[in-house]
N, C-alpha and C positions, 0 to 999 in steps of 0.2 A: 665303598666302590659302587657306582651306579649299576643297576641291573641292565641286562642287554636282552632285547626281544627281536626276533625275526618275524616279519609280517609279509605274507604274500598277497597278491591281488591288491597291492598297496596304492595304486595310482588313482583310484576313484572309489566312490561309494563307501561301504563299510570299512574297507581296507584303509582308505585315506583317512577316514575319521579315526580309525584306531591308531594310525601313525601319529596323527596330531595329538591325540589324547595321551599316548604313552610318552611321546617326546615332551609334551607339556608338563608331565608329572615326573620328569627327570630321568626317564629311561634313555639309554642309547638304543637306537633302532636301525636294523638293516631292512630296508624297504625293497621288495622285489615285485616286478611286474613286467609284462611284455610291452607295455605302453611307455615308451621312452619319454614322450611329450608329457604324459601325466606325471611321471616320476620327477620331471624337471621342476614341478611346483613344490616338491618336497626337499629339494637340494638345499634350500636356504634355511631349513629348520635346524636349530641347534641339536647336535647329537645324532643326526640322521645321515646315514650313507645309503645310496641307492644302487641297485643292480638290475639291469635290464636282461630279461631272459624268460624262456618258456618253462614254467614249473612242471610241465609234463615230461621234461627232459631231466634225467638224473644229474647231468653236469650243472644245471642251474641250481639245484638244491644243494649239492656238495659245495658249489662255488659260493653260495650265500653263507653257509656255515663257515667256510674258510675266511670269507670277508669279515664276519663277526669276530672270529678269533684273531685275525690279523690286526683289525682296527681297534678292537675293544678288549681283547684278551680272554673273553669268556662268552658263554651264551647261557641264559637263564630260562628263556621261554620262547615259544613259537606260536604264532597265530597263522594257521594254514587256511587262508581265506579265499584264495583264488577260485573263480568259478565262472562258467558261462551257461547260457540257456540255449534252447533250440532242439533240433532233431526233426520236427515236422511230423505229419501223419505217418504212421508206421508203414503204410503201403506205398508211400510216395517215393519217387526215384531219388536215390542217394540217401535215404533215411538211415540206413545202417552205417554208411560211411560217416554221416554227421554224428550219429550216436557214438561211433568209435572215438571221434574227437571229443565229444562231450564227456565220455567216460575217462579219457586221458587227462583232461583238465580238472574234472570234478572229483575223480576218485584216485587215479594213478598218482596225481600230484600229492595227495594227502599221504598215501603210502610211502612215496619217495621222500616227502618232507619228514615224516616220522623217522624213517630209516636214516636220514642224514643228520637230524638234530640229536638223536638219542645219545650217541657217544659224547657229544659236547655237554649235554645235560648231566650225564653220568659222571663226567669229569669234575663237576662242581657239586656233586652230592645229590643231584636230583633237580627237578624242575617241572615245568608245566607246558603242555601242548593243548591248544584249542583249535578245532576245525570248524569251519562254517558249513553246516548242513542246511536244512530248510524244513519248514512245515510241510513242504511238498514231499519230503522223505518220510513223513508220518502217515500219509494218506494219499489217495489218488485224486488227480485233477484231470479234467477233460483236455485232450489235445497235447498233453505234456508228458507222455509216457517216458521219454528218454530222460528228461530232467528229474522226474520223480524217481526213476530207477537209480540214477546216480546218487541222488541225495540220500536215498534209503541205504545204499551201499556205504556211504560215508558214516552213517549212524552206527551200523553194525561193525564197520572197521574200527571205529573209535572204541566201541564196547570191548572188542576182542583184544585190541592193542593195549587198552587200559589194564586188562587182566594180566597180560604178559609182562608189563613193565612196572606194575605197582610195587613189587618187592624192591625195585631199584629206586624208589622214591620219585618216580616220574609219573605225574598225573596226566591223563589224557581225557579230555571232554569235548563236547561240541555244543554249539548253539544252533537252534532251528529258527531263523528269522521268519517272521510273517511278511506281510506286504510292507516293503520298505522303500523309501524314496531314493532309488539308485538308477544308474543308467539301464540296468536290466529291466526295470519296470517303467521306464519312460513312456509316456503316452497313455498310461492307465490311471494316473493319480486321481483324476476327476470322475472316474467311473462310479456312479452311485451304487450300482449293484454290488461292487466289491466293498465299498465302505460300509454298506449295510450288513455285510457278513461278519464284520469285525465288532465284537462286543464293545470295545472302546471307541468305535466309530471314527477312527482316524488311522492313517498310515504311520509307521514308525519313521523316525529320522535315523540316519546312519550313526549319529552320535549315541543314540539309545542302544543300538546293537553293540557299539564299541565299549560302552560301560559294562556290559555283561561279559564281554571278552576280558576286559580288565579284571573284573572280579574273579573269573575262573583261573586266571594266571597269578592271582595275588595270594598272599598267605592267608587271607580271610577264607579262601576255599580249600584249605590244606587237607580237609577230610572228604573231598569230593573228587571222585574219579569214575570214569566209565559211563557218564550220564550225558544226555542231550537236553539242553534247557530250551524250551520254546520261548521265543521273545516275539510274541505275535499278537499282543492286544486281546488275548482270549480266543483267537480264531480256532485253534485246535481243541479248545474246550467245548465248542459248540458242535453238537451232533449233526447239524445241517438240516434236520427235518423241519424245524421252525426257525425263523429269523430271530436274532436276539432283540431285546427291547430297544426301542429307538432312542431313549434317553431324553425325548422332548417332553 
């Protein structure tokens, strides 16, 4: 019987790459996103069903699990990838209101996602959950206090939940993408100063992030839980005092 994976933030970027990778390797996939037009691109993929909804709402998360069980009879893994950027300067008008939304999408949705999928994973004897955090959750970046705070929260949420559910054979991990070619980073790809900070001297493709998501939900990662894996070309390994070698 094919494995079944739920993927949020599925309509673009890392999420879309993950949907295509999992479906291409024989998984059945429930793809969730607020972007209905983006989801339409996935409807033609074999074994993929889509659900439009805001993952910051509990009903979207429970509905996604219900859809998996109704269409495929089981759920084996979840990739909780949905996220947004923003907030603006801390003292700017509306900053806290924007932060509330940022926290809802980036953190609340992960908690709701874990809460929704755990019973279904327990029913099949265990499974795997992976959340998308960020290298911005591992350190501070100028001008992005809100995003940094939410991604740091995801990292510690994953640690704590992993401890809570390990005895039930449910593994919970995260990836921390570095600079990746997605809609969130559009307009910055050709910024030399950013490329110079990455020891591998290039941005990641969404497919490279998806491969690590795949690994963490696969049996190959059966003894890994409670960790956050940086997928950042060495960005978080560099202390920042000196630039990495140019490679020229």
